[in-house]
C-alpha positions in Angstrom: -93.1 173.4 186.3 -89.8 173.9 188.2 -88.7 170.3 187.4 -89.5 170.9 183.7 -87.6 174.1 183.7 -84.6 172.4 185.3 -84.8 169.6 182.8 -84.8 172.0 179.9 -81.8 173.9 181.3 -79.8 170.6 181.5 -80.7 169.8 177.9 -79.7 173.2 176.7 -76.3 173.0 178.5 -75.8 169.6 176.9 -76.5 171.1 173.5 -74.1 173.9 174.2 -71.3 171.5 175.0 -71.9 169.4 171.9 -72.1 172.5 169.7 -68.7 173.7 170.7 -66.9 170.3 170.7 -65.8 170.5 167.1 -63.9 173.8 167.5 -60.3 174.3 168.5 -58.3 177.1 170.0 -56.6 179.4 167.5 -53.0 178.5 166.8 -50.2 181.1 166.5 -48.4 180.8 163.1 -44.7 180.6 163.7 -41.9 181.7 161.2 -39.4 179.1 160.1 -41.5 176.3 161.5 -44.1 173.8 160.1 -47.6 174.8 161.1 -50.4 172.2 160.7 -54.1 171.7 160.4 -54.5 168.1 161.4 -55.3 165.7 158.5 -55.7 168.6 156.1 -52.6 170.7 155.4 -49.2 171.7 156.8 -47.8 175.1 156.0 -44.7 177.2 156.5 -44.3 180.9 155.9 -41.8 181.6 153.1 -42.1 185.4 152.9 -44.5 188.4 153.4 -44.4 191.1 150.8 -46.0 194.3 149.6 -46.2 194.2 145.8 -48.1 195.7 142.8 -48.2 192.3 141.1 -48.3 188.7 142.3 -46.2 186.8 139.8 -44.9 183.3 139.2 -41.4 182.4 140.2 -40.2 182.2 136.5 -40.8 185.4 134.5 -41.0 184.5 130.8 -42.3 186.3 127.7 -45.9 185.4 128.6 -47.3 184.7 132.1 -50.3 185.3 134.3 -50.1 187.7 137.1 -52.6 189.4 139.5 -52.6 193.2 140.3 -54.8 195.5 142.3 -58.0 197.0 140.9 -57.3 200.5 142.4 -54.2 202.6 141.6 -54.0 203.6 145.3 -53.9 200.0 146.5 -51.1 197.4 146.7 -51.2 193.6 147.3 -50.3 192.1 150.6 -48.9 188.7 149.8 -48.2 186.0 152.4 -46.3 183.2 150.6 -46.2 179.7 152.1 -45.0 176.3 151.3 -48.1 174.0 151.7 -48.2 170.3 151.9 -51.5 168.3 151.4 -52.1 165.9 154.3 -55.4 164.6 152.9 -55.8 161.3 151.1 -57.2 163.1 148.1 -56.5 166.3 146.2 -56.7 169.5 148.3 -58.6 172.3 146.6 -57.4 175.4 148.4 -60.5 177.6 147.9 -62.8 174.8 148.9 -60.9 173.7 152.1 -59.4 176.9 153.4 -60.2 180.6 153.8 -58.0 183.4 154.7 -58.4 187.0 155.9 -56.2 190.0 156.8 -57.3 192.3 159.6 -56.2 195.9 160.0 -57.8 198.3 162.5 -60.7 195.9 163.1 -61.5 195.7 159.3 -61.2 192.3 157.6 -60.1 191.8 154.0 -60.7 188.5 152.1 -57.5 186.6 151.1 -57.3 184.8 147.7 -55.1 181.8 147.0 -52.8 181.2 144.0 -50.8 178.0 143.7 -47.5 178.1 141.8 -46.9 175.3 139.3 -44.0 172.8 139.7 -41.9 174.5 137.0 -42.6 177.9 138.5 -44.0 179.4 135.3 -47.7 179.8 136.2 -50.0 180.7 139.1 -53.4 179.0 139.3 -56.1 181.1 140.9 -57.5 179.0 143.7 -55.2 176.1 143.0 -55.1 172.4 143.8 -52.4 170.4 145.7 -52.1 166.7 145.0 -51.8 164.0 147.6 -48.4 164.3 149.5 -47.5 167.2 147.2 -45.8 170.4 148.3 -46.5 173.7 146.5 -45.7 177.4 146.9 -49.0 179.2 147.6 -49.6 183.0 147.5 -52.2 184.2 150.0 -52.9 187.7 148.8 -55.3 190.6 149.2 -55.7 194.1 148.0 -55.5 197.0 150.5 -54.9 200.7 150.6 -51.1 201.4 150.5 -51.4 203.8 153.4 -52.6 201.0 155.7 -49.4 198.9 155.1 -47.5 200.6 157.9 -50.0 199.4 160.5 -50.0 196.2 162.5 -51.7 193.5 160.5 -53.1 190.1 161.4 -53.2 187.3 158.8 -55.6 184.5 159.7 -56.0 181.1 158.0 -58.8 178.7 158.8 -60.5 175.5 157.6 -64.0 175.5 156.2 -64.9 172.2 157.9 -67.5 173.4 160.5 -67.3 170.0 162.4 -63.5 170.3 162.8 -62.8 174.1 162.5 -59.1 174.9 162.9 -57.7 178.4 162.8 -54.2 180.0 162.9 -53.1 183.6 163.0 -50.0 185.8 162.7 -49.7 189.4 163.7 -46.8 191.5 162.1 -45.6 194.8 160.8 -43.5 195.3 157.7 -40.6 196.8 159.6 -40.1 193.4 161.3 -40.5 191.1 158.3 -36.9 191.2 157.0 -35.5 190.1 160.4 -36.9 186.6 159.8 -34.8 186.0 156.8 -31.2 184.7 156.8 -28.7 187.3 155.6 -25.9 187.0 153.1 -23.5 189.4 151.3 -22.6 189.8 147.7 -20.0 187.3 146.5 -21.1 184.8 149.2 -22.4 181.5 147.8 -26.0 180.5 148.7 -26.8 176.7 148.5 -30.4 175.6 148.0 -31.2 171.9 148.8 -32.6 170.1 145.8 -31.6 172.8 143.3 -28.1 174.3 143.3 -25.8 177.2 144.2 -26.0 180.9 143.4 -23.3 183.6 143.9 -24.3 187.2 143.3 -21.2 189.1 142.0 -22.2 192.7 141.9 -25.1 195.1 141.2 -25.4 197.8 138.5 -27.9 200.1 136.9 -28.4 200.3 133.1 -30.9 201.1 130.4 -29.8 198.1 128.4 -28.5 194.6 129.1 -26.1 193.2 126.5 -23.8 190.1 126.4 -20.2 190.6 127.7 -18.6 190.1 124.2 -21.3 190.9 121.6 -20.5 189.8 118.1 -22.5 190.1 114.9 -26.2 189.6 115.5 -27.1 189.2 119.1 -29.9 189.5 121.6 -30.1 192.4 124.1 -32.7 193.7 126.5 -33.8 197.3 126.8 -36.0 199.1 129.3 -39.6 199.6 128.0 -39.8 203.0 129.6 -36.9 205.5 129.3 -37.8 206.9 132.7 -36.9 203.6 134.2 -33.7 201.6 134.6 -32.6 198.0 135.0 -31.1 196.9 138.3 -28.8 194.1 137.0 -27.2 191.5 139.3 -24.7 189.2 137.5 -24.5 185.8 139.2 -22.8 182.4 138.9 -25.2 179.5 139.3 -24.6 175.7 139.5 -26.8 172.7 139.3 -25.9 170.5 142.3 -28.6 167.8 141.6 -28.6 164.6 139.7 -31.1 165.8 137.1 -31.3 168.6 134.5 -32.8 171.9 135.9 -33.8 175.0 134.0 -31.3 177.8 134.6 -34.2 180.0 135.8 -35.2 177.6 138.6 -32.1 177.6 140.8 -33.4 180.7 142.7 -36.2 183.2 142.7 -35.0 186.8 143.2 -37.0 189.8 144.3 -35.9 193.3 144.8 -37.2 195.2 147.9 -37.1 199.0 147.9 -36.8 201.3 150.9 -40.6 201.4 151.3 -40.8 197.5 151.4 -42.4 197.4 147.9 -41.2 194.4 145.9 -40.3 193.7 142.3 -39.7 190.2 140.8 -36.5 189.7 138.7 -36.5 187.9 135.4 -33.4 185.8 134.6 -31.2 186.1 131.5 -28.7 183.4 130.5 -25.3 184.2 128.9 -23.8 181.6 126.6 -20.3 180.3 127.5 -18.8 182.2 124.6 -20.3 185.4 126.1 -21.5 186.5 122.6 -25.2 186.2 123.2 -28.1 186.1 125.7 -31.4 184.3 126.0 -34.2 183.7 128.5 -32.8 181.4 131.3 -36.1 179.4 131.3 -35.2 178.1 127.8 -31.8 176.6 129.0 -31.4 173.4 131.0 -28.3 172.9 133.2 -26.9 169.4 133.3 -25.9 167.9 136.7 -22.8 169.7 137.9 -23.0 172.4 135.2 -22.3 176.0 136.0 -23.4 179.2 134.1 -23.5 182.9 134.2 -26.9 184.6 134.5 -28.2 188.1 135.0 -31.1 188.8 137.3 -32.7 192.0 135.9 -35.5 194.2 137.4 -37.0 197.2 135.7 -37.8 199.9 138.2 -38.0 203.7 138.5 -34.7 205.5 138.6 -35.5 206.6 142.2 -35.7 202.9 143.2 -32.6 202.0 141.2 -30.5 204.6 142.9 -32.1 204.2 146.4 -31.6 201.9 149.3 -32.6 198.3 148.3 -32.1 194.7 149.0 -32.7 191.3 147.4 -34.8 188.4 148.7 -33.6 185.1 147.3 -35.5 181.9 147.8 -36.1 178.4 146.7 -38.3 175.7 148.2 -38.9 177.6 151.4 -35.3 178.6 152.0 -35.1 182.4 152.1 -32.1 184.8 152.2 -31.8 188.6 152.3 -28.9 190.5 150.7 -28.4 194.2 151.3 -27.2 195.9 148.1 
C-alpha cells in the first residue's frame, strides 16, 4: 500500500510539471520599446488616453467611433503599434485578450484596428502577415476611477503557450513618456512628412484667410462650445502622394487628461477656400497650410491644455 501511494505521488508530481510547462512568467510592458509574444505579435505602446470616444485617425464627414454606454463613464484607451509575427493573418479577438485592473476589479478590453488610410476602425480587427497596424485596446470604466493606479494586461489565448504582459500606470505620469516640442518647432515623422504648429486660437467659426465670393466655412454645432484652432504648415517628405490629413494625428488633452481628436481642414494656396484635408493629396515635396480644429466646451477651450501629435508610433506633446 505504501509503495502504491508513493508511486501515485510520483505520477501526480510528473503531471504537475507537465501541466505547467506551457506557461511563462509575466512580462513587463515597456514604453518606447518593442514588446513581443514569441511567434505571435510584437507591440509597442503609442499612447494611453482617457476619452469619451475612440475614433479613427482621420475624421471625415462620416466615420465609425465607439463611446461608453453610461454617461458617468469614459473609455480608457491603450493604443499600440502591433506587428503580426505569425505566418497567417492575426485575428486580434481570437488570439489575444486584454484586461484592465483597478482596486482588484477586472474590466474586459476590446480591440479596434485602424485601417491603413486611417479613416476607419474595425471592431476586433485583423492584421495581415508582416503587417503593422495601430490598435486601440479600450474599455469602459467609471470616470471617478481614472485617478487610481491601473494595470493593463495583455495575454495570448493559446493555453499550450500562454504569454502575458502587464503595465501599471497612473494618468499623472503618462505625459512624461512623450517627447516634448514647442509651437513653431518642426516635427518630422519618418515615412510621412513634417508639421509645424504656428499658433493656437479660439473661435466659433473657421473661415479661409482671404474669403472671396462663395466659400466653405466651418461653424460650431453647439453655441455653448468653441473651436480650438491650430494653424500648421505641413510637408510631404516621401516619394509618393499622401493625403494632407495623414501627415499627423492631433489630439487635444485638457487639464483633467480627457482627450479630443482634431479634424483637419486644408486651405487652398490662394487662401480663398477650405476643404476637408482627407480629400487632398500632397505630391512629394509639396507643402500646404492646414488647420487642426477641435470642438470643445468653452471651459476646455480657455483652460490649460496640450496637444498630442503622433504618426506611426512616434509621439510628441506640445503645451499650449
